[in-house]
N, C-alpha and C positions, 0 to 999 in steps of 0.2 A: 025499338029505338030508331028514330029517324036519323040518317047519316047525312053528312055534308053533300051538297050538290055542287060539283065542280064547274069551273068556267065562268064564275061570276066576275063582272067587270065593274070597277068603281070609276067615278069621275076622275079625270086627271087633276082636278082641283082639290081632291081629297088628299091632303098632305100633312095632317096633324096626327100625331101618335103620342101615347103616354103609357107609362107603367103605373098601375094602381095597387095599393096595398096598405096595410097598417100593422107595423111601421113600414116606412118606405125610404127614409133618408139614407139607409145603407146600400140601396140598390145600385148595382153597377150597370144595369141595363141601358141607361142613357148614354154611357160611354161606348158600349158595344154597338148600339144602333147608330149613333152619330158617326163612328168610324166607318161602318159599312156603307152608309148613305153617301159619305164623301167619295169613297171609291166608286160607287155606282153612279155618281153624278146626279143624285136625287136631291132636290131642294125641299126636303121634308124636315119637320121639327119633331123631336122626341123628348118629352119631359117626364116629370113624375108628379104624382098627386096622392096625398094621404086620403084614403077612402076606406071606411069600415063597412061591414055588412049592412048595417041599417041605412047607410047613405047610398049604397050602390045603385039601386033602382032609379032614384031621382037623378043621380049624377049621370048615369047612362042615358036617361031620357032627355037630358039637357044638351046632348051633343048634336051639332048640326051637320050639314053635308060636307063641311071642310075636314071632318074627321075620317081617317082611314082605318084605324084599328087601335086595339088596346092589348097590352101585356098585363096579366093578372098574377099577383103573388098572394101569399097568405094575408088575410083569411078569406079571399074572394073567389077561390076556384070553384067552390060549390055553387055559389049564387050566380057566377058567370055561366056555369053549365046549365042552370035552370033558365037563364035569360036567353040563351042561344036559340035561334030558330031551328038549327040543326047542329049536330056535333059529329066530329070524325070518330073513327073506330076506337082510337086510343082514349079519347075523352069519354066515349060511351062505356068503355070497360071500367074506367077508373071513377067515373062520376066527377072528374076534376078537369075543368077547362082553364087553361092559362093564357089563351090567345083568342081574341074576338076580332074578326074581320067585319067591319061595319057596312055590310051590304045594304042597299036601299030597302030591300024587303024584310030586313031583320038581321041581327048579328049571326055570323057563322062561327061555331066554336071548334077549337082544336086543343089537343094536349101535345105540346112539344117537349115536355119533361121526359116522357118515355124515350123518344128519339135522342134526346140529349144524353141520357144515361147510356144508351146503346153505343152511340158514337164516341163518348168519352172513354168507355171501356175498350172500344176498338183501338183508340189511340194508344192505350197501354198494353196492347198485344193480347187482348181477350176478345176475339171475334165470336167465341162460343164458350158456353160453360155448361157443366152437367149438374153440379151441386153448388149451392150458394146459401148465403145467410143474409137476412135483413135484421137490423137492430132498430127497434121502434115499430109502432103499429098505427101511426097516424096517416094523414092524407098522402104524404109523399111516399109512404111505403107501398101504396097501391100502384103508383107509377113505377116504382122499383120492381115490383113483382111482374107487372106486364113486360117491362124491359127484359127481365131475366127469362121470362117465357119466350120472348122473341129470340133470345140468344140460345135457346134450346135447353134451358134448365129443366131437369126432371124432378128434382127435389129441392125445396127451399125451406130452410129453418128460420122461423121468426122468433126473435128474442124480445119479449115484451114484459113490462112490469105487471100488467093486468092481462091475463089470458083472454078474458072476454073481449078486450079491445081488438084482438086479432081475429075474431070470428069472421068479419067481412073478408079478410085476406084468405081464410080457408075456403070460403064460398067462391071467391074469385079464382083461387087456384083450381077448384073443380071445373070451372068454366074454361080455364086455360089448359087443362090437362097436366097441371103441375101439382105434385103432392106437397102440401104445406103442413109442416108440423110446428107446434108452438112450445117454446120453453121459456124459462124465466132467467133472471140474472143471478140466481143462487148457485149456479153450477161452478165447479172448479176447473172443468175442462169440457171442451166441445169437440165434436167430430170434425175432421179436416174438410175445408171447402176451398174452392178456387178463388172466391171473391166474397167480401163482406160489404154490403151497402148500409151505411149508417144514416138513418133519417131523423135522428134526434135533434132538438134545438141546440144551438151552439153553446148555450149556458147550462145544458142538462147536467145534473149531478150523477156521475158514475164513479164508483170507488175504484181505486187503483187495482184491487184484487179482481174485480169484475172485468175491468178493461183488459188486464193482463191475461185473464183466462180466454177472452175472446181473441186477443191478438195471437195467442199461442198456436192456433190452427186456422186462422181466419183468411189466409191467402192475401190477395191485394185488398186494401181498404179504399173504398170510395166513400168519403164522408161528404154529404151534400152541403155541409156548412162551408161558407167561404168568408163570412164576416168576423167570425170568432175563431182564430187559428193561432196556435194549435188547439185542438179539442182534447178532451180526456182520452178519447179513443185513439186519435192520431199520435198522441204522446206514448201510449202503450205500444202501438205498432213500432214506433221509433225505438223504444226500449228493447223490443223483440228483434230488431234488425230487419223488419219487414217493410214492404212498400206501402205508403199511404198517399192518397191524393185528395185534395180539397174539392169542393163543389165548383171551382172555377171552370173546369173542363166541361162539366155538365151545363153550367150557365152559358158558356160560349156556344156550345152546339145547339142548345135549345133556342138560343137567340138567333142563330143562323137559320134554323127552321122557321122561326117567326118571320124573319125577313123574306124568306121564300114566299110565305103566305101573304105578306103585305105587298109584295111586288107582283106575284103571279097567281095568288089565290090557292096555291097548292104546295104543301110542304115537301112533296116529292119532285118538284121541278127545280133543278139546280139554277143558281144565279149565273149571269154572265161573268166570266173570269172569277169564279167562286174562290179559287185558291188565293187570289189577291185580297178578296174581301175577308176571308177567314184570317189571313195573316195580319191584316190591319186591325181586326177585332181582337185577335190574340195579343197584339202589341199594346192595345188600349188598356187591357186589364192585367196582363202578365208582365209586360215590358216596363211597367212603372216601378 
């Protein structure tokens, strides 16, 4: 897999950014990015556009030199990965690209969801984990597994309605050196873990019995949903008197990494006065 080539420089005139996906009206990314660029003194615009997989290639090809980059949400992370001239390690591992830097030679792809999960859990006092659980086996679950691998997880249990859907996660676990086991929702109890990452859609149907069984020994819950809150799982964690956090923390931190990419071309290069930027972004989505 070809990886990202660092040091790419865009024209100073490249000032247009958008988030694409379908649906897209719920996205908080425009608020996050606008708050950051105000603090940074960047006269950039960041909008949103409803784009599905069938439209993606044509829409991407229509962008001119005034465009700096794109944020991609579902269902575009796979087609964005394929469209990128190169992808960073996290995108290469997951096959999911949520950020495109529109370099003249072709888009450069990144996955900032992984880093967003790592940083969000760090905010909650979890800089490392040994055993963890993922609920769901879709595209976001791959980013969750890579994040848990970076946090040192040795064993990860995946709870999936269809065991076959979790086969890619087992294969990815082998590449990461993480033992992945797959179970279903029929259990009445689960082994204790430090953290559960729920990757189900916000309107996913989960029975109270299944949710309560997961909450009983699930540790901290990070539910990646932020538009449909509370979820069935977060409500179960509340009933169990356990901690649950929405996906806003993940959204905040993955957006910060995107802004690093759009300004410096590298998610590992901190912004100038990054603490002030992060505070303004947090206020934009949490302070309201």
